[in-house]
C-alpha positions as CSV (number, residue, x, y, z in Angstrom):
1,M,-0.1,-0.1,-0.1
2,F,1.2,3.2,-0.6
3,S,0.7,6.3,0.7
4,K,0.4,10.1,-0.8
5,P,3.2,12.2,-0.7
6,V,3.2,15.2,1.9
7,Q,2.1,18.3,0.6
8,S,2.6,21.7,2.2
9,F,1.1,25.0,1.1
10,S,2.0,28.1,2.7
11,A,-0.1,31.2,1.7
12,S,-1.5,35.2,3.2
13,F,-5.3,35.6,2.8
14,E,-8.1,37.7,3.2
15,L,-11.4,36.2,4.5
16,Q,-14.5,38.0,4.8
17,G,-18.3,37.5,5.2
18,R,-19.7,34.0,6.8
19,P,-19.9,30.6,6.1
20,E,-23.3,31.2,4.3
21,S,-21.4,33.6,1.7
22,G,-18.0,35.1,1.7
23,Q,-14.8,35.3,-0.1
24,L,-11.3,34.4,0.4
25,I,-8.4,35.4,-1.3
26,L,-5.2,33.3,-1.1
27,F,-1.7,35.1,-1.8
28,S,1.7,33.8,-2.4
29,P,4.6,34.9,0.0
30,L,5.6,37.3,-2.9
31,G,2.1,38.8,-3.2
32,T,0.5,37.3,-5.9
33,T,-3.1,36.3,-5.7
34,L,-3.2,32.8,-6.1
35,A,-6.8,31.6,-5.8
36,H,-9.9,34.2,-5.0
37,L,-12.7,31.9,-3.9
38,V,-16.7,33.4,-3.5
39,W,-19.4,31.7,-2.3
40,T,-23.3,32.0,-1.9
41,P,-26.3,29.7,-0.8
42,G,-26.1,27.0,-2.9
43,S,-23.1,27.9,-5.2
44,A,-19.2,28.6,-4.9
45,T,-16.5,29.8,-7.4
46,L,-12.9,29.5,-7.5
47,K,-10.9,31.7,-10.0
48,T,-7.3,30.6,-10.5
49,E,-4.6,31.8,-12.8
50,G,-7.7,33.1,-15.6
51,K,-9.8,29.8,-15.1
52,E,-13.3,30.1,-13.1
53,Q,-14.8,26.8,-11.8
54,H,-18.0,26.2,-10.0
55,F,-19.3,24.4,-7.8
56,E,-22.6,23.4,-5.5
57,S,-21.0,24.3,-2.4
58,L,-18.1,25.8,-0.6
59,Q,-17.7,22.4,1.0
60,T,-17.5,20.7,-2.2
61,M,-14.9,23.3,-3.5
62,A,-12.6,23.2,-0.4
63,R,-13.0,19.4,-0.9
64,S,-12.2,19.3,-4.6
65,T,-9.2,21.8,-4.3
66,T,-7.4,20.5,-1.1
67,G,-8.2,17.2,-0.8
68,A,-9.8,17.4,2.7
69,D,-13.3,18.6,4.5
70,L,-12.1,21.7,5.8
71,P,-14.4,22.8,8.3
72,V,-15.2,26.2,6.9
73,A,-18.2,26.9,9.4
74,S,-16.1,26.2,12.4
75,L,-13.2,28.0,11.2
76,F,-15.2,31.5,10.9
77,A,-16.3,30.4,15.2
78,W,-12.1,29.7,15.6
79,L,-10.9,32.9,14.1
80,R,-13.6,34.6,16.5
81,G,-12.3,32.5,19.5
82,Q,-15.0,30.5,20.1
83,P,-14.8,26.8,20.3
84,E,-17.1,24.6,17.7
85,E,-17.3,21.4,17.0
86,A,-16.2,20.3,13.8
87,A,-16.3,16.2,12.5
88,G,-12.9,14.9,12.5
89,W,-11.1,17.7,13.7
90,Q,-9.2,18.8,16.7
91,A,-8.7,22.8,17.3
92,D,-6.3,24.5,19.5
93,L,-7.0,28.0,20.8
94,S,-5.0,28.7,23.2
95,G,-2.5,30.5,21.1
96,L,-5.1,33.1,19.6
97,P,-3.9,36.1,21.9
98,D,-0.8,35.3,20.1
99,G,-2.7,35.8,16.9
100,R,-2.3,31.7,16.1
101,L,-4.3,29.0,15.8
102,F,-3.7,25.1,15.0
103,A,-6.3,23.1,13.9
104,S,-5.9,19.1,12.6
105,H,-7.9,16.7,11.1
106,V,-7.2,13.2,11.5
107,E,-9.8,11.0,9.9
108,E,-9.6,10.0,6.3
109,V,-6.9,12.5,5.0
110,Q,-4.7,13.8,7.9
111,A,-4.3,17.8,7.3
112,E,-3.5,20.5,9.4
113,L,-4.3,24.5,9.3
114,K,-1.8,26.7,10.9
115,I,-2.8,29.8,11.0
116,V,-0.9,33.1,12.2
117,L,-2.7,36.2,12.2
118,D,-1.4,39.9,11.7
119,R,-2.1,42.2,14.2
């Protein structure tokens, strides 16, 4: 049985909105826009390198692009310092006063979110 190689991704981001509708812009370390994600109830759009992909939901888009079920609704709560359950995820909010959030997914696909906030 072969395992998938470890993948790592580092980017700056701007997040606006709510779990139901909003946008996320990802920037490379040099400031180039890597992706622009926009979602509303019932649809989500991913714009990268001049291409546009449409999905039925933010969760579907996140799963398709990252390979993991990212807990988007919970992420909004975690960034506000509110603990919230997310299936298969464990979040450590203890570093939020210093602008750090860590969450790990241990089911199916292993994934980690490490977020450092500018203050």
